Structure formats: C-alpha cells, structure tokens
C-alpha positions in Angstrom: 0.1 -0.1 0.0 1.1 3.5 -0.7 -0.3 7.0 -0.3 -3.4 7.9 -2.2 -3.5 9.2 -5.5 -6.1 11.5 -7.0 -8.5 13.8 -4.7 -10.5 12.6 -2.0 -12.5 14.0 0.8 -12.6 11.7 3.9 -14.4 12.2 7.0 -12.8 12.6 10.3 -11.8 9.4 11.9 -11.3 7.9 8.8 -8.2 6.1 7.5 -7.1 6.3 3.5 -5.3 3.5 2.3 -4.4 2.0 -1.3 -4.2 -1.5 -2.4 -2.9 -2.6 -5.9 -4.6 -5.4 -7.9 -3.6 -6.8 -11.4 -5.8 -5.9 -14.3 -6.1 -8.1 -17.5 -7.8 -6.0 -20.1 -8.7 -7.5 -23.5 -6.8 -6.3 -26.8 -9.6 -4.0 -27.6 -9.5 -2.5 -24.0 -5.6 -1.9 -23.9 -6.1 0.0 -27.3 -8.8 2.3 -25.5 -6.6 2.7 -22.6 -3.6 3.7 -24.5 -5.9 5.9 -26.5 -7.0 7.7 -23.3 -3.5 8.0 -22.2 -2.6 9.7 -25.4 -5.6 12.2 -25.2 -5.0 12.8 -21.5 -1.3 13.3 -22.2 -2.3 15.7 -25.0 -4.5 17.7 -22.7 -1.9 17.9 -19.8 0.8 19.3 -22.4 -1.9 21.8 -23.9 -2.9 22.9 -20.3 0.8 23.3 -19.4 1.7 25.2 -22.6 -1.4 27.7 -21.9 -0.3 28.3 -18.2 3.3 29.2 -19.6 2.0 31.4 -22.4 -0.6 33.4 -20.2 2.2 34.0 -17.5 4.6 35.2 -20.2 2.2 37.6 -21.8 0.3 38.9 -19.0 2.5 38.2 -16.0 -0.4 36.5 -14.2 -0.9 32.5 -13.3 -4.0 30.9 -14.2 -5.5 28.0 -11.7 -7.0 24.8 -11.9 -10.5 26.4 -11.8 -9.7 28.7 -14.6 -8.7 25.8 -16.8 -11.5 23.3 -15.8 -14.2 26.2 -16.9 -12.4 26.0 -20.4 -12.7 22.3 -20.4 -16.2 22.1 -22.4 -14.9 24.7 -25.0 -11.9 22.4 -25.5 -14.0 19.1 -25.8 -16.2 20.9 -28.5 -13.4 21.7 -30.6 -11.7 18.3 -30.1 -14.4 15.6 -30.8 -12.1 12.9 -29.9 -12.4 13.8 -26.0 -15.7 12.1 -25.9 -14.2 9.0 -25.9 -12.7 9.8 -22.4 -14.7 10.1 -19.1 -15.1 13.8 -17.7 -13.8 13.0 -14.4 -10.6 11.5 -16.0 -10.2 14.8 -17.8 -10.7 16.9 -14.9 -8.1 14.9 -12.9 -5.6 15.8 -15.7 -5.7 19.4 -14.9 -5.6 18.5 -11.0 -2.7 16.8 -11.6 -0.8 19.8 -13.6 -2.1 22.1 -10.9 -0.6 19.6 -8.2 2.6 19.8 -10.1 2.8 23.7 -9.8 1.9 23.6 -6.0 4.9 21.4 -5.6 7.0 23.5 -7.7 6.1 26.7 -5.9 6.5 24.9 -2.4 10.0 24.0 -3.5 9.2 20.2 -3.4 10.2 19.5 -7.1 11.3 21.2 -10.1 9.1 23.3 -12.8 6.4 21.0 -14.5 7.7 19.5 -17.8 5.8 18.4 -20.6 5.0 14.5 -20.9 6.1 12.0 -23.5 4.6 8.8 -23.9 6.7 7.2 -21.3 5.8 9.8 -18.7 2.1 9.6 -18.8 1.1 5.9 -18.0 -1.9 6.2 -15.8 -5.4 7.7 -15.5 -7.5 8.3 -12.6 -11.4 8.1 -11.7 -11.7 10.2 -8.6 -15.1 9.6 -7.8 -15.5 5.6 -7.8 -18.8 4.2 -7.2 -20.1 0.9 -5.9 -21.5 0.1 -9.3 -18.1 0.1 -10.7 -17.4 -3.3 -9.0 -18.7 -6.7 -9.9 -18.9 -9.8 -7.9 -17.5 -11.9 -10.8 -14.0 -10.2 -10.3 -14.5 -7.2 -12.9 -14.2 -3.6 -12.4 -16.3 -1.4 -14.8 -14.3 1.5 -16.1 -16.3 4.1 -17.9 -15.6 4.6 -21.7 -13.4 1.3 -21.4 -15.7 -1.5 -20.3 -15.7 -4.4 -17.8 -12.0 -5.2 -17.0 -10.9 -8.6 -15.4 -9.5 -7.5 -12.0 -7.3 -10.0 -9.9 -8.2 -9.2 -6.3 -5.6 -11.2 -4.2 -7.1 -9.8 -1.0 -10.6 -9.0 0.1 -11.6 -5.2 0.1 -14.9 -3.3 0.8 -16.2 -1.9 -2.5 -18.2 0.4 -0.8 -15.2 2.2 0.7 -13.4 2.7 -2.5 -13.2 6.4 -3.2 -10.7 6.5 -6.2 -9.6 4.1 -8.9 -6.1 4.7 -10.6 -5.1 2.6 -13.7 -1.6 2.2 -14.5 0.5 0.6 -17.0 3.9 -0.2 -16.0 6.6 -2.6 -17.3 4.0 -4.2 -19.6 1.4 -5.0 -17.1 -1.7 -3.0 -15.8 -2.7 -2.3 -12.4 -5.6 -0.9 -10.7 -4.6 1.1 -7.5 -7.8 1.4 -5.2 -7.8 4.3 -2.8 -10.3 3.4 0.0 -11.3 4.6 3.6 -12.0 2.6 6.7 -13.1 3.8 10.2 -10.3 4.5 12.6 -9.8 2.0 15.7 -9.6 3.6 19.1 -6.1 3.9 20.4 -4.8 1.3 22.8 -3.8 3.3 26.0 -1.6 0.7 27.5 2.3 1.6 27.3 3.7 -1.3 29.0 4.2 -3.3 25.8 6.4 -0.8 24.1 9.4 -0.6 22.1 12.0 2.0 20.7 13.3 1.4 17.3 16.6 2.6 15.7 17.0 2.6 12.1 20.5 1.7 10.6 22.3 0.5 7.5 24.3 -2.5 8.8 21.3 -4.0 10.5 17.8 -2.3 9.4 16.4 -2.0 12.8 17.7 -2.4 16.4 15.0 -2.5 19.1 15.3 -1.6 22.8 14.8 -5.3 23.6 18.0 -6.2 22.1 16.7 -7.8 18.9 17.8 -6.9 15.3 16.1 -7.0 11.9 18.5 -7.6 8.9 19.2 -5.1 6.0 19.4 -7.4 2.9 20.7 -4.8 0.7 18.9 -6.1 -2.3 20.4 -3.4 -4.7 23.7 -4.2 -4.0 23.3 -7.9 -4.7 21.7 -7.0 -8.1 24.2 -4.1 -9.1 26.5 -6.6 -11.4 23.4 -7.7 -13.4 22.0 -3.9 -13.4 25.3 -2.6 -14.8 25.6 -5.2 -17.3 22.1 -4.6 -18.6 22.8 -0.8 -18.5 25.9 -1.3 -20.8 23.8 -3.3 -23.2 21.1 -0.6 -23.4 23.5 2.0 -24.1 25.1 0.2 -27.1 21.4 0.0 -28.7 20.5 2.4 -31.4 18.0 4.9 -30.3 14.4 4.3 -31.4 15.1 0.6 -32.3 13.1 -2.3 -31.0 16.1 -4.0 -29.5 16.4 -0.8 -27.5 13.0 -1.1 -26.3 13.6 -4.7 -25.1 16.9 -4.0 -23.5 14.8 -1.0 -21.7 12.3 -3.5 -20.6 14.8 -6.0 -19.1 16.6 -3.3 -17.3 13.4 -2.2 -15.8 12.3 -5.7 -14.8 15.4 -6.2 -12.6 14.8 -2.7 -10.9 11.2 -3.9 -10.3 12.3 -7.0 -8.8 14.8 -5.1 -6.6 11.9 -2.8 -5.4 9.4 -5.6 -4.9 12.2 -7.3 -2.9 12.7 -4.3 -0.8 9.0 -3.5 -0.3 8.1 -7.4 0.8 10.9 -7.2 3.3 9.7 -3.8 4.9 6.2 -4.9 4.8 7.2 -8.1 6.8 9.4 -6.1 9.2 6.5 -3.7 9.8 3.8 -6.2 10.2 6.1 -8.1 12.9 6.7 -4.7 14.9 2.9 -3.8 14.8 1.9 -7.2 15.8 4.3 -7.4 18.8 4.1 -4.0 20.5 1.5 -1.5 21.4 3.5 1.4 21.3 6.3 1.9 18.8 8.7 4.9 19.5 11.2 5.8 16.4 13.2 8.7 15.3 11.7 11.7 13.5 14.4 11.4 10.7 14.8 14.0 7.7 15.5 11.3 5.1 15.3 13.5 2.0 18.1 15.6 4.0 20.2 12.7 4.7 19.9 11.7 1.1 22.1 14.8 0.1 25.1 13.0 1.6 26.3 11.2 -1.5 28.4 8.6 0.4 25.3 7.2 2.2 22.4 8.3 -0.2 22.5 4.9 -2.0 22.7 2.8 1.1 19.7 4.9 2.7 17.6 4.4 -0.3 18.2 0.9 -0.5 17.3 0.4 3.2 14.2 2.2 2.5 13.8 4.1 6.0 11.1 6.6 4.7 9.0 3.6 3.4 9.3 1.6 6.4 8.3 4.6 8.7 5.3 4.8 6.4 4.5 1.3 6.6 4.7 1.1 10.4 2.6 4.3 10.9 -0.6 3.2 8.9 -0.2 -0.5 10.2 -0.5 0.8 13.6 -3.4 3.0 12.7 -5.4 0.2 11.4 -5.2 -1.6 14.8 -5.3 1.1 17.1 -1.7 1.1 18.2 0.5 4.1 18.8 3.6 5.5 16.9 5.5 8.3 18.6 8.3 9.8 16.6 11.2 11.4 18.7 14.0 14.2 18.2 16.9 12.2 16.9 19.8 14.2 18.4 22.3 12.4 20.7 20.4 9.2 20.7 23.4 7.2 19.8 25.9 9.2 22.1 23.6 9.5 25.1 24.4 6.4 27.8 21.2 4.6 28.2 22.6 3.3 31.6 21.0 6.2 33.5 24.1 8.2 34.2 23.2 10.8 31.4 26.8 10.8 30.1 27.4 11.7 26.4 29.9 9.3 24.8 30.9 10.5 21.4 32.0 8.0 19.0 32.2 7.8 15.2 29.9 5.6 12.9 32.9 3.0 12.7 32.5 2.2 16.5 29.7 -0.2 16.9 30.0 -0.9 20.8 28.8 1.8 23.2 31.2 2.0 26.4 30.3 4.5 29.2 33.5 5.4 31.1 31.1 6.7 34.2 28.8 3.7 34.6 30.6 0.8 32.8 27.7 0.0 30.6 28.9 -1.9 27.6 26.2 -2.5 24.8 25.7 -2.4 21.1 25.4 1.2 20.0 22.2 0.7 18.1 20.7 -1.0 20.8 21.6 1.8 23.3 20.1 4.4 20.7 16.9 2.4 20.6 16.5 2.3 24.6 17.1 6.2 24.3 14.4 6.5 21.7 11.9 4.6 23.9 12.5 6.7 26.7 12.2 9.9 24.9 8.8 8.5 23.3 7.4 7.7 26.7 8.4 11.1 28.0 6.6 12.7 25.2 3.4 10.9 25.9 3.7 11.7 29.7 4.0 15.2 29.1 1.1 15.1 26.4 -0.9 13.7 29.2 
C-alpha cells in the first residue's frame, strides 16, 4: 500500500489507504486505454503550454478552476475527447495544478511536458459501488468491464478513487479506500524503541535486530551489465526497447524484494508492540550525503516508517516520533553521560557507569525513553 493518488474528501476519523490489484484487459480494452493515455497527455501538455504562455504575456498565473471552466470548450473543438470520461479529464488538470503547487513549495522542479513514457496512468476520482462486480470485474467508464485479480478482500463500498496504471508491460488498479479508525490502545507497557540503521535495518530496545538484505547491492552486477547493453542499442530501435524492458524488470524485482521485506518487518513490529517509538528522521536531507544516499535509499527508511504508521493506525496502536539528536551518544544506563563516537565504533562503552552495549541497541533504548516522556507530557 502506498499514499493515495487523486483527490478525495474523507470524514474525520477515517483512515485512507491504497491497495494494488492486477488488471487483465482485452486487446480492445488495451487499445482504448492507450488511446485515453494519449488524449490525457495531449490535454496535460496543452494546459501546461497555456499556463506558460499566459504568464509570459500577462504576468499572471491561471489556476485549476480557470482551466476546468475552459474544458467544455476544449472538448467541443476536439470531438475525440468524447471518448474519455469527464472526471478523468478533470483529474488531468488537477495533476498539473498539483505539479505547480509542488514547484512553488520547492518540493520539485518546474513541471515539464510529458512524452508517452511519462504519462502511463489515469484516475477516476469519484469511484462508485456500481464500478465493481462480484465476478471479479471492474467497470471502467468509457473502457468497459475489465477483469481484476483481487488477491485480498476489500470493501467496494469504501473505494473512493480508482487509478489505472500501465507499468513494465502490466496493468494495475490502485484502489484508494477509507475505513473507520480504531480507538487507540492506551496501554504503554508493551512498548519498544527502534533505531534505523544500515548494517542492521532495525535495532530494538529489547536487543533484537532486523537484517538489512541490501537487495540493490546484490543486483548491481546484473544492473550494470544490462545498462551497458542498453547504451549500445540504437535509439528508437526495437532492440533498445527490449533492453530497456529487461533493465526495468530488474529494477522492479529489487523494488518488490525491498517492499516485501519492509512489509514483513513492519507487520512483525505492529503485531508485537502496542507502542512503537522511532526517530523523526529527515530522510530527504540525509540523502544529500552522496556517500550514504544509495545505502539509505536501499534500506527504505522512509517507506518503512510509512508502513509502520499506517499498519498501527488500522489496529489502534501508537507510533511516537522523537527528536533524533544524541540518541546514539547518550548513555542509556541512566548516568546521562554523552559518549562521543564515530560511525565505525559499534559498541557503546560508558566510562562513568561501565555500561557496554551495542550502539544501536543503546540508541533504541534512548528513543523508547524519549517516546514515553513525550506521551507523559502530552497527558
């Protein structure tokens, strides 16, 4: 599961999540979907160009509502857009508007025009119960009844958004749905602190360790070989497309291995503990360290934190994030001594109280104490 795509209004107390299922469209449905991608991409690029031109000529920015109001006129001048559901077209403009919001908030660069490889999904932002059929099909307006392989049960009445995506030769449906939140468990006796690391993915305050498999490093030789093969292929040729597909397949395999491991680790922690305390790390800032960026990305700290948080919400358990400063240096033996040490030093040795313990376990104990103190102060 991942953060939701599209727009959706949720009630207070609801938990929004996304589940991905495989789709098996027919050849005719595939042609309709690719045609829809083309038309949506064309609209996206037209709307982006319109924004740029109006700003250059008038010095003012137009917004989503301005372009949405022009949409009926655009559809009249372009009859082929009758093939696309109106809400899908509105979502195209919403995507562009969100791209500009992200740019102005300095989260990404200026929106760019999309080619056929960069526009591979459409969104139905107001899904209805009638879209889903008991025989394993989902009804996509303007596309038809598409077979959907639901590998786990879900509540069709709770689905708010349907995102259809084509990736690496396969079709997926990302269903955004809302469920009622569960009352929080107030008991804090069954609590744990966790320290995220690179040698071990997680060290807990109980002295347990979760391995960091380093999937990317294990596949680097294959990736480099496939990348060299791709660079030798002629641009625009079928062989280059095949080589690109093979390279993408390896990247997808590594990503799936990582996500599977993170799901298992997060599930284990949420099942075992009622309160999980962890560091509030600025992962994006840490990724600017080029010596550690690849290792941090491969470990998936940010994704793991997200998995733990949403899994805990579903069962009413708590996650408390604490300030990360000095968690590794502070002695957890109770003496309060700051024992400075480099990353290469893996054992915490306190000269005052004599405590000798793994540095990551020491940090996890400090994280747990800070989490409990934050809860105590919050009342």
